[in-house]
C-alpha positions as CSV (number, residue, x, y, z in Angstrom):
1,M,-31.9,91.8,39.8
2,I,-30.4,92.9,36.4
3,L,-31.9,94.3,33.2
4,A,-30.9,92.0,30.2
5,V,-31.5,93.3,26.6
6,D,-30.5,91.7,23.1
7,I,-31.0,93.9,20.1
8,G,-31.9,91.9,17.1
9,N,-32.8,93.2,13.5
10,T,-36.5,92.4,14.0
11,Y,-37.1,92.0,17.7
12,I,-35.4,93.4,21.0
13,V,-35.6,90.8,23.8
14,V,-36.0,92.2,27.2
15,G,-35.8,90.5,30.3
16,C,-34.9,90.7,34.0
17,I,-32.9,88.1,35.9
18,R,-32.8,87.7,39.7
19,D,-30.0,85.3,40.8
20,D,-30.6,82.4,38.5
21,E,-34.3,83.0,37.9
22,I,-35.4,84.7,34.8
23,I,-38.5,86.8,35.8
24,F,-39.7,87.4,32.2
25,V,-38.8,87.4,28.6
26,E,-40.5,89.6,26.1
27,R,-39.9,91.1,22.7
28,L,-40.2,94.6,21.4
29,H,-40.2,95.5,17.7
30,T,-36.7,96.8,16.5
31,D,-37.2,100.5,15.3
32,T,-34.2,102.6,14.4
33,K,-36.4,105.6,14.4
34,K,-37.3,105.5,18.1
35,S,-35.5,107.8,20.6
36,E,-33.9,106.7,23.7
37,L,-36.8,107.9,25.8
38,E,-39.3,106.2,23.8
39,Y,-37.4,102.8,24.4
40,A,-37.0,103.8,28.1
41,I,-40.7,104.3,28.2
42,S,-41.3,101.0,26.4
43,I,-39.0,99.2,28.9
44,K,-40.4,100.6,32.0
45,T,-44.0,99.5,30.6
46,V,-42.8,96.0,30.4
47,L,-41.3,96.2,33.8
48,E,-44.6,97.4,35.1
49,I,-46.7,94.7,33.4
50,Y,-44.5,92.3,35.1
51,G,-44.8,93.9,38.6
52,V,-40.9,94.7,38.5
53,D,-40.0,97.8,40.7
54,R,-37.0,99.5,38.7
55,R,-35.6,100.4,42.1
56,E,-34.8,96.7,42.6
57,L,-32.5,96.7,39.5
58,D,-28.9,96.5,40.4
59,G,-27.5,97.1,36.7
60,G,-28.0,95.8,33.2
61,I,-26.3,94.4,30.4
62,L,-27.1,94.4,26.6
63,S,-25.9,93.1,23.3
64,S,-26.5,94.4,19.9
65,A,-26.8,93.1,16.2
66,V,-28.0,96.8,15.2
67,P,-25.0,99.1,15.6
68,P,-27.2,102.4,15.1
69,L,-29.4,101.3,18.2
70,T,-26.6,100.3,20.5
71,G,-26.0,103.7,22.1
72,V,-29.6,104.7,22.1
73,M,-30.5,101.3,23.9
74,R,-27.5,101.7,26.1
75,R,-28.9,105.4,27.1
76,A,-32.4,104.2,27.5
77,A,-31.2,101.3,29.9
78,A,-29.5,103.8,32.0
79,K,-32.6,105.9,32.1
80,V,-34.4,103.0,33.6
81,T,-31.9,101.4,36.1
82,G,-30.0,104.5,37.1
83,R,-26.8,102.7,35.9
84,E,-24.9,102.5,32.9
85,P,-25.4,99.1,31.4
86,L,-22.5,96.6,30.2
87,V,-22.3,96.4,26.4
88,V,-21.2,92.9,25.1
89,G,-18.3,93.7,22.9
90,P,-14.3,94.2,22.6
91,G,-12.9,93.9,26.2
92,V,-15.9,92.2,27.9
93,K,-14.9,88.8,29.3
94,T,-16.9,86.0,27.8
95,G,-15.1,82.9,28.5
96,L,-15.5,81.6,25.0
97,D,-12.6,80.0,23.1
98,I,-13.5,81.3,19.5
99,R,-11.6,79.5,16.5
100,I,-13.0,81.3,13.7
101,D,-10.8,83.2,11.3
102,N,-11.4,86.5,12.9
103,P,-12.9,86.2,16.3
104,A,-14.0,89.8,16.4
105,Q,-16.3,89.1,13.6
106,L,-18.6,86.8,15.6
107,G,-21.8,88.7,16.2
108,S,-22.4,89.4,19.8
109,D,-25.8,87.6,19.6
110,L,-23.9,84.5,18.5
111,V,-21.4,85.0,21.4
112,V,-24.1,85.5,24.0
113,G,-26.1,82.1,22.7
114,A,-22.9,80.3,22.7
115,V,-22.0,81.2,26.1
116,A,-25.4,80.1,27.3
117,A,-25.5,76.7,25.3
118,I,-22.2,75.6,26.4
119,E,-23.0,76.3,30.2
120,E,-26.4,74.3,30.0
121,Y,-26.0,71.6,27.1
122,P,-23.5,68.8,26.6
123,C,-21.0,69.5,23.7
124,P,-20.4,69.3,20.9
125,L,-23.5,71.4,20.0
126,V,-25.4,73.5,17.6
127,V,-27.1,76.7,18.4
128,V,-29.9,77.3,15.7
129,D,-30.9,81.0,16.0
130,L,-34.2,81.4,13.8
131,G,-34.6,85.1,13.5
132,T,-33.9,87.7,10.8
133,A,-31.4,85.5,9.6
134,T,-31.2,81.9,10.3
135,T,-27.6,81.0,11.8
136,F,-26.0,77.9,13.0
137,T,-23.2,78.2,15.5
138,V,-21.1,75.2,15.9
139,V,-19.2,74.1,19.0
140,N,-17.1,71.1,19.4
141,E,-16.5,68.8,22.1
142,K,-13.7,71.0,23.6
143,K,-16.2,73.8,23.9
144,Q,-14.5,75.6,21.2
145,V,-16.7,77.9,18.7
146,M,-15.6,76.5,15.3
147,G,-17.8,78.8,13.1
148,G,-21.2,78.1,11.4
149,M,-23.5,78.9,8.8
150,I,-25.7,82.1,8.0
151,M,-28.9,81.8,5.6
152,P,-31.9,84.0,5.2
153,G,-34.5,83.9,7.9
154,V,-37.9,82.5,7.6
155,G,-39.8,85.9,7.3
156,V,-37.0,87.5,5.2
157,A,-37.4,84.5,2.4
158,L,-41.1,84.6,2.6
159,D,-41.3,88.4,2.3
160,A,-39.0,88.1,-0.8
161,M,-41.0,85.4,-2.4
162,I,-44.2,87.5,-2.0
163,S,-42.8,90.7,-3.1
164,R,-41.3,89.2,-6.3
165,T,-44.4,87.2,-7.4
166,S,-47.5,88.6,-8.6
167,Q,-49.9,86.0,-7.5
168,L,-48.8,84.8,-4.2
169,P,-50.6,86.4,-1.0
170,K,-49.4,87.4,2.4
171,I,-50.0,84.3,4.7
172,S,-50.1,83.7,8.5
173,L,-47.7,80.8,9.7
174,D,-50.5,78.5,10.9
175,P,-50.1,74.9,10.1
176,P,-51.4,73.7,6.8
177,K,-54.1,71.2,6.7
178,K,-51.9,68.7,5.2
179,F,-48.2,68.3,4.2
180,I,-49.1,68.2,0.2
181,G,-51.2,71.7,-0.1
182,S,-54.3,71.5,-2.3
183,N,-54.6,75.4,-2.4
184,T,-52.2,78.0,-2.9
185,I,-52.2,79.1,0.8
186,D,-51.7,75.6,2.1
187,C,-48.9,75.2,-0.5
188,M,-47.1,78.2,0.8
189,K,-47.6,77.3,4.3
190,S,-46.3,73.8,3.7
191,G,-43.2,75.1,1.8
192,V,-42.4,77.8,4.5
193,L,-42.8,75.5,7.6
194,Y,-41.6,72.1,6.5
195,G,-39.2,73.4,4.0
196,N,-37.4,75.3,6.8
197,A,-37.5,72.4,9.1
198,A,-36.1,70.0,6.5
199,C,-33.2,72.5,6.1
200,V,-32.6,72.7,9.6
201,D,-32.5,68.8,9.6
202,G,-30.3,68.7,6.5
203,M,-27.9,71.2,7.9
204,I,-27.5,69.4,11.5
205,G,-26.8,66.1,9.2
206,R,-24.0,67.6,7.4
207,I,-22.5,69.3,10.7
208,E,-22.3,65.7,12.2
209,E,-20.8,64.4,9.0
210,E,-18.0,66.9,9.1
211,L,-17.5,66.6,12.9
212,G,-17.8,62.8,12.8
213,Q,-20.2,62.7,16.0
214,K,-23.4,63.5,17.0
215,V,-24.3,67.0,18.4
216,S,-27.0,68.4,20.7
217,V,-29.0,71.0,18.9
218,I,-30.6,74.2,20.7
219,A,-33.2,76.2,19.0
220,T,-34.0,80.0,20.0
221,G,-35.1,83.0,18.1
222,G,-38.3,84.3,17.1
223,M,-39.2,82.0,14.4
224,A,-38.1,78.9,16.3
225,K,-41.7,78.1,17.8
226,Y,-42.9,78.1,14.1
227,I,-40.1,75.7,12.7
228,A,-39.0,73.6,15.4
229,P,-42.2,71.4,15.8
230,Y,-41.9,70.2,12.0
231,C,-38.1,69.3,12.4
232,R,-37.5,65.6,12.6
233,R,-34.3,66.0,14.6
234,E,-34.5,66.6,18.5
235,L,-34.2,70.0,19.1
236,R,-34.2,71.7,22.6
237,M,-36.2,74.8,22.5
238,D,-34.7,77.6,24.7
239,D,-36.5,80.9,24.2
240,A,-34.6,82.3,27.2
241,L,-31.3,81.3,25.8
242,L,-29.6,84.9,25.2
243,L,-30.9,86.0,28.4
244,K,-29.2,83.5,30.0
245,G,-25.9,84.0,28.2
246,L,-26.2,87.8,29.2
247,K,-26.6,86.8,32.9
248,L,-23.4,84.9,32.5
249,I,-21.3,87.3,30.9
250,Y,-22.7,90.0,33.6
251,R,-21.4,87.8,36.3
252,R,-17.9,87.2,34.6
253,N,-17.3,90.9,34.4
254,Q,-18.2,91.9,38.0
């Protein structure tokens, strides 16, 4: 069994994988002020909640979109597993054929997501990761990563709107009573949920126009559960996509 960790700007996804089975998927808040010991304690606590004995762990792997936390989390994972984890980066075998201008610029989270998507879903495909940023990773029918798009994430855009307006309050992301809101709260909810869903639908349509063919769409990330239900396109929700990708990369480097 291995420990898999993906460090994002808002959440750190943590899970354990035994053979092909993902034992659990959990999220910790990303905090660059925490020490390696604090993160080690957090990971150990999650393992205990799910009844995983850390002595069962044979190793670990992590990817990171937050450079200041990469070393901290690497050492934290080593404290928990007793072994140095594999870190996704230069020199690590991924099996991806990356066709962007500078392949080294492709974020490790996008790499990991693409690895898993290509293994599990028919190509061409698009991975929509709704996190701190909303990203679209496009893979063609030859299983080549062509590139994609990056835009402000749901939470980032909402926070910016609230901070720059004097009368708009903070809101939850519960569904509005109806699409056309009749009060400020429901208007905001409708705009955030339906607006982002329409954006995803529209971006996928434009991707298909450029490719000249239909694509499979895989949605992941912490905000996917809020937006995907309102999309008119068929999205395959995969909350464990990054852990699946880490599992595959770990095996390819053994």
